[in-house]
N, C-alpha and C positions, 0 to 999 in steps of 0.2 A: 409366792414368787413366782414371775415368770419361769417359762419352761425356754430351758434354748433349745434351737431347732434342730433337729437331727440329722444325720450327716444325707440322710438319702434323699431329707427334703431338699436340699440343700442342690445334691446332685440335681435334683430332680428339677427345682426352680432355675439353676444355669442349664441344662440342659434345655427349660425349656427356651430361655432371654435367645440360647446359642441359634435355639431354630425362628426365632422371631429377628434376628439380624441377618440371620442367610436368607429368610425370603424380603426381608426388607429390598437386601442387597442385591436379589436376585430381580424384582422386579423394579430397582432402579434401571440394572445392567438393560432386561429387556426395553426398556421405554428408551433408553439411550438408543440400542441396537435396533430400535422403532424407525429413527430418524434420525438413517449417517447422513456425513453431508460429502458432498465432494471433493477429494483434495485438487490442491493447482494442478501436480503431474496428469489425475484425472482427467479436468480440463482441458487442458492441452492434448489430451488425446485425444479428443470430445471434436475441439476447434480443429484439428489436423484432418481430423477423418472427413468433417463436412467440408474443408477446403479441397476436398477430394473429390468430389462430389461436386457435378455439374449444376451451374445457374438455373433456373427454369427458362425457359423461354415460348413464349407460349400467350394462350388466353384462358381464363378464367375466371368466371362471372363479369363478362362483359367487360373487362379490363387487360389488355395486349402487352408483356412485358418483356421488353430489350434489351440490345445493349445498349442504344443510344438511343432517345427520345430527338425529332427534327420537328421543325418548325413548322412543317406540313400537319405533323402529330399534333400540333394545337393549334392549327389553322392560322398558323400567322405565317405574313410574306414580308414583314420587315425584320428589326432588332428588336432582341427584346431589354429594356429598361426599366428602372425600378418605377414604381408608380407613386403617385402623390400621393398622400390625404386624401384633396379633394373628390377624386376620382376612384378612390376607395370606397369612400364612405357615400357618394352616388349609384357605384355598379351593381346590378343584379345578383353579381359576383359571392359580392360582399356576404358574409355571415355574422350572425352571433350568437354566442351556445344557450341552448334555453335553459341546460343545466350545468350547471357550472359545480364541480365537488367542492364542498366546506375548505374554508382556509389555503383555497386558489385562487391567484389571482393574475391578470394577462400582465406580463413583463415587459415585452418586444412584439413588435410585427416586420413584416417582410411582404413586400408585394410587387410585381413586375406587371410592365403590361406592353402591348405588341399592338400601335396602329389605333392608340387611342382607347386601347380596349384590354381588361385585365384581366391577364391569364392565367395569374397565380398568386397567390393571396397565402399565407402562414401567419399563424398567433402561439404564441409561446407564453403558459402560462405555469407559476409554480406555484410551489407551496412546503406546509411540514414536513412532507413524505416525498419530496423530489419533486419533479414535471414532467411536463408533458406537451404538445404542440400538436395543433390542429390546420394542416394543408389541404388545402383547394384549389386543383391544377384543371387547367383546362385539357378538353376530349378526354378519350379514356386508352392513355398510354402510360405507363410508368418505366426505368428505367429498373432492372432485375437486378437483385443484389441477395438472392435467394433460393438454396435447395428447394425444387418440390416436394421432399419430404418435411418441412418443417412449411409450407402451405398450406394450413385447414380451412375448412368451410366451417362457418360461424351464419348462423340464420338472426339479420336486426329484424326482426316481428317475422312476416313471411316470406320478406328477399334475404337472399345469400349475400354473406360479403366474405372475406378475407381475415383469417387471424396469420399469424404469424410472431409463432416467440422464437423469443432471441435467447440464444446459447447457455446453457448456465456459468454462473462464474464458481470463484472458491467460496467454500462454506453455504452455497444453494441445496439447501433437503434435497438429497436424493428423491422422496417421496412424494415433492411439491407437485399438485397437480397444474396442470397448463391455465385453468384460471385462474389459479392462488396468485399467479406469475403476477409481476409488478414492472416488468422487462418485455414489451413485447407492442406490433403493427398490429393494425384494426385497417381493412382497406373495403371501401368500398365504392362502388359508381350510382349516380343518377342522372340527368338529363344534360347537365351543365359540365358532366366528367368527373373524375374522380375527389372523393373525401378518403383522407387518411391523420388516422391518430398515431401518435409517433409515443410512446411513455416511457420514463427512466423511472417512477414509483410509483405509480398510480395503479389501483387497481382493478382488474377486469372490469371489475363489472360494474364499474364506475365511464369503464371510456363506453359500454356498451350502450347506457344512459345517454352520452354525448352525441354519440352517434348517432343514435335514434333521435334523437333531437332535430340534431343535425340534418336528416334524411326526410324525418315528418313523418315516423311511421310510431 
């Protein structure tokens, strides 16, 4: 005949199960606590504090950031108008990314010319995770939209470029590293002018591959 478990054994097993449950809850709590997210109120405070800081005005890695970009800055002595597809195709200013992330396709294109010379070209790419733009501009001046504290140096090969991280939104993990963000701007200069990638859903590592190909580095 099978013996009934003693009261002391029942108490012991119950105690061990309780310890196991507490350990599981403790571990789960620690995991959740290790990756807190920004609340709407915190995001509003961050944006308000950022807005109080002056915009960066100056030169960084060969690019001058200004209040406005003049026609003189882009070498234009006439008015800027939309460029034709034929002009884009035949211009040395034209570009085709050597690397395009899987799942992304070109969705749109914008181009401007001055005196029959291309001065700006932007291509928009869309995919399952979001979209990004590649913008090439003549000259080495850009309108400043950001504070110096959010402008960081990042290297493309051996040459410096500028990484601007977009401020976090509600639900963004507080532990998220800059390189894991999917909302950012990457800016570099070459002999023709500036190249900028603006991301809303593309991993930064992918953006660096695209920029490296555009710069031939």
